SEBAVEX-359567 format. One record per atom (N, C-alpha, C): x, y, z. Coordinates in pm, whole numbers, plus 50000, padded with zeros to 5 digits. Example, Ala and Ser with C-alpha at 12.3 -4.5 7.8 and 13.67 -1.06 7.14 Angstrom:
! SEBAVEX-359567
513194943150780/512304955050780/513204967050780/512854977550708/513674989450714/512905000350787/
! end
This chain:
! SEBAVEX-359567
470845066043556/471835056243513/473245061443542/473425074843512/474745080643534/475075080743684/474035083843771/474275083843916/474675069943965/474005059843912/474325046143953/475755042743919/476215046943804/477595044343761/478585051543852/478225063943890/479115071543979/479255064544114/478095060144169/478125053044298/478975040444291/478865033344178/479635020944162/481135023844159/481495034744087/482915038344078/483465042444215/482655049944293/483085054044427/483285041944517/482345032244508/482445020244589/483695012244555/484015011544424/485225004344382/486475011444434/486455024844430/487625032444477/487845030344625/486765030244703/486895028244849/487425014344878/486905004344804/487334990644827/488794988644794/489274995744694/490674993844650/491665002844725/491145012344802/492045021644872/492815014444980/494075018145004/494855011945113/494245015245247/494365006345344/493785008945476/494435020845543/493635028145618/494165039745690/495105035145800/496175042445823/497095038545931/496405039446066/496765030146155/496215030546291/496775042546366/495935049146438/496365060546519/496665055446659/497875057846705/498255053346840/497475061246944/496855054247035/496105060647143/496925059847271/497185071247329/497985071547451/497215064747564/497925057047648/497235050847762/496735061447858/495675058747931/495165068648026/496205071848132/496235084348171/497185088648273/496705083648409/497585077048480/497265072248615/497655083148714/496655090148766/496925101148859/497735096548978/497515084149019/498225078849135/499725078649112/500155077848986/501575077048955/502185090448917/501365100548889/501925112848834/501625125348915/500605125248998/500205137349068/499995134549217/500035145149294/499725144249437/498395151349459/497455144349518/496135150149541/496205160849649/495365171149639/495355181649742/494995176049880/495455182949983/495175178450120/493675177550147/492895186450086/491455186350108/490825173250061/491355167649952/490855154849903/491315143649996/492565144550042/493055134650137/492155134150260/491725145850306/490885146450425/489555139150405/489065138650282/487775131950258/487935117050233/489115112650186/489305098750147/490025090350251/490815096650337/491555089350439/490805089750572/490935078850648/490305078150781/491265072050880/491165076251003/491975070951114/491465056951148/492365047051150/491915033351174/491285031751312/491725039751409/491165038751543/489815045551556/489415053351454/488095059551459/487005049151443/487315038151377/486355027251360/486465017051472/487705014251514/487905004351620/489105008651705/488865014951820/489965019851904/490785008751968/490344996151955/491144985152013/492314981351922/492374986651800/493534984351714/494694992651769/495784986151806/496944993251862/497735000051751/498285011751781/499085019251684/500415023051747/501495019051681/502855022451721/503575027151595/503285039551556/503745044751427/505255047651435/506045037951387/507495038451407/508155050551342/507645054951228/508325065851156/508005079551215/507135079851316/506915092151391/507905093451506/508775083351522/509755082951631/511145080151573/512105078951661/513455075151618/513615060051615/512585052551654/512655037951658/512315032151520/513175035251424/513025029851289/514395029051225/514475023151107/515795020251047/516605032651014/515975044451003/516745056650974/517295062951101/516735059251217/517185064851344/516635078451377/515625083251299/515045096351323/513605096551272/512745105351328/511395106651273/511455111151127/510505106651048/510475110250907/509575122350883/509885130350781/509065142150752/507605138250728/506705146250783/505285143950762/504615135850870/505415129250955/504865121451066/504865130351191/503705135951224/503605145251336/502755140051451/502215127851437/501375122251542/501335107151527/500995100551635/500895085851635/499475081851592/499155084651465/497835081751412/497985074551278/497275063551262/497365055451140/496155058051052/496415062550930/495345065250835/495405055350718/494245052450660/494125044650538/492945050150459/492835045850333/491605048750260/490425042950338/489295049550333/488135045550413/487715031150385/487825026850259/487465013050226/488355003150300/489645006450307/490594997650375/490374997850526/490015009350581/489735010150725/488555001250761/487525001350678/486364992750704/486754978050704/487604974150606/488054960250599/488934956750718/489774966150762/490644963550877/489824961751004/488744969351016/487864967651130/487264953651136/486954948051019/486414934451016/487484924251054/488734926751014/489824917951055/489954917851207/489934929751268/490064930751413/488894923651483/487714925251431/486544918751489/486684903551488/487164898151376/487314883651366/488434878451456/489544886051465/490654881851551/490274882051698/489384891251734/488994892551875/488414879651930/487774871851845/487194859151891/488274849151929/489534851551885/490664842951919/491514849052031/491074860252085/491864867052187/493024874852128/492964877551999/494054884451930/493594897751874/494564906051837/494274918851775/495424923451689/495264935151629/496254940751538/497034951951605/498314952951566/499154964251607/499794969851481/499564982751456/499984989151330/501324996351350/502274993351262/503575000251262/503605011751162/502875010351052/502815020950952/501575018850866/501025029750815/499855028750728/500045039050616/499135048850604/499375059550506/500695066350537/501455068950432/502755075450446/502835087250351/503105099350399/503235110750309/504355108550208/504175114150089/505195112849984/506545117850033/506535128750107/507805134550155/508585124550242/507875115950314/508545105950397/509195095150311/508505091150204/509075081350112/510345086950048/510305099550007/511495105749948/512635106350050/512305108450177/513335108650281/513965094950299/513175084450285/513725070850291/514725068550179/514345072850058/515235071149944/516525079049965/516405091350016/517595099550046/518485092450147/517875085950246/518645078750348/519455067550284/518865060050192/519615049150127/520825054550053/520705066649999/521835072749928/522915077150026/522495082650139/523475087350238/524265075950299/523615064650321/524295053350386/524805043150284/524705046650157/525215038050048/524575024150050/523235024050055/522485011550051/521505011249933/521975013049811/521055012349696/520434998549680/521054988449743/520524974849734/519124973849794/518814982449892/517504981949955/516394986049857/516734995049764/515794998649658/515724987549554/516884982649515/516954972249410/516264959449455/516414955949581/515864943249630/514414944249677/513814956049667/512394957449696/512014959649840/512984963449926/512654965950066/512194980350090/512684989550007/512255003550012/511835007449871/510695014249860/510165017949728/510215033149711/510605037549592/510615051849565/509195056949540/508315048049498/506875050949488/506165039849564/505515043349671/504975033249761/503455033649765/502855021949780/501395021449800/500995027049936/501975028750025/501695035950149/501265050250116/501845056250011/501495069849972/500055071049925/499465059749886/498075059449839/497085056949954/497625054350073/496765050450184/496205036550166/496945028050091/496465014650059/497425003750106/498425007250184/499354997350239/499424999150390/499634988050458/499714988450603/500734978350651/501514982050750/502504973250813/502004970350955/501914957550990/501284954351119/501654940351165/501294937551289/501544924451347/500344920551433/500444908751496/499414903851586/499834905751731/498854908451816/499124909451960/498074901252036/498454897152157/497474891452249/496714903052312/495414903252299/494634914552350/494734915952501/494804904852572/494804905452718/496044912152775/497184910252707/498444915452759/499114925552666/498504927852549/499084936752446/500474932152404/500734919152415/502044913752382/502084909552236/503154913852166/503284910052026/503584895152014/502984888851915/503264874751889/504624873451820/505254862151837/506564859451777/506384857751627/507014866651549/506954865951404/508304862151342/509264858951425/510544854251373/511574865051351/511144877051308/512044888451291/511324900951338/512064911351374/511424924251402/510874930451274/510004940351291/509524948651180/510714955451112/510614956850979/511654963350898/512994956250906/512974942950906/514194935150889/514444933550740/515574938850692/515864938650549/516684926250513/516044914650519/516724902250481/515684891850443/516164881050385/515254870450342/514534863950460/515064865750581/514394860150699/513014866350720/512804878350665/511524885050679/510524880950572/510974873350472/510044868750370/508984860050437/507744862150402/506634855950474/506784840850489/507244834250384/507344819550386/508594814550457/509524823550488/510804819450547/510744819550700/509964810650754/509864809550900/509514795150933/509764791651057/509424778151102/508844779051243/508264767951288/507754767251424/506674777351453/506734783351571/505704792651617/505614804851525/506754809951480/506744821751393/505994818951264/506204807251206/505504803651082/504004803051104/503594797351215/502164796351249/501574810351265/502274819151334/501764832651358/501694840851230/502684839351145/502634846551017/501434842050935/501144829250937/500004824150862/498684828550924/498644830051056/497434835151121/497144849351073/498194857551071/498034871351024/497624871550877/498264863450797/497984863050653/496534858750627/496094848350696/494724843550675/493704854050716/493964860750828/493034870950876/492954882650779/494094887350732/494124898950642/493574895550504/493984884250448/493534880750314/492044877150313/491524872950429/490104870150438/489234882450418/489824894450433/489084906950412/489624915050296/490344908350205/490734915050081/492114921150077/492894920150185/494274925250184/495184914750121/496254919250057/497224910349995/498594912350059/499274901350089/500584902050152/501684903950047/502674912250082/503904913550004/504854902850056/505184893149972/505844881050023/507254883250075/507854895150055/509184897750109/509144903850248/507934907350294/507794913550426/506554907850493/506714900250598/505564893750662/504554903850715/504974916050743/504144926250805/503374934850704/503704933950575/503214943550476/502024938150398/500914945750400/499694941950328/499154953850250/498514950950137/497934961450055/496474958550028/495754969249995/494324968549965/494114976049835/493164971449754/492924977849624/491614985649625/491644997349561/490425005049534/490465009149388/489345013549336/489265016549193/489835030149157/490035038849253/490505052449222/491645056649314/492805050249301/493925053849390/494485067749360/494895074649464/495505087749453/496695088549548/497705096249508/498855098349595/498595110449684/499085109549809/498865120449904/500185124449970/500255137150008/501405141950086/500925149750209/499715147350250/499155153950367/499905149350492/500385158350576/501065154250700/500125146350790/500695137550871/499925129850968/499905137851097/498725142651133/498585151351252/497655144851354/
! end
């Protein structure tokens, strides 16, 4: 009888006690935003886009002086375009489908070492163009660093001639926004968009050439392009 009374009193005390305060749980750390993966991991996760389909043209602008900074960027040591392996497989399917139309892809940039992104930011400071960061044309943290972004255009396979897209690559103005085109350029931008989005790439609407791909485990890399 006494035990029953004790249990009843304990139950009443628990019921009347104030609720325990909620403990704040920190969000999981996103390695892609805070750390740089070792080069050995980059070697296992990144693949050369031409290793799957050598008909994809590569003109890696940041490995040359033919880019908005006027000089090669750190980390670009060869004209080779890398992406995460999942993205390379999807890009190969895009090229295969375009080939039936007599078209193909030409890559201006793909995986970008972190050091190159930092050099771009430094350039904006030297030339007093902070607006390029503010307006979203240059990113201080880029999905290119994850091997999940690619800059590219369409070419005629027979002549390797670039299709008219209305503006050159890396035009920092609203004219480069994907929807801001008319006539042949508008048609060509939509051809590229349909081909890329058909295999899971997403267009950045401020740059007709820029597409991204998603994977479940993104990582940042600073491995040089060799």
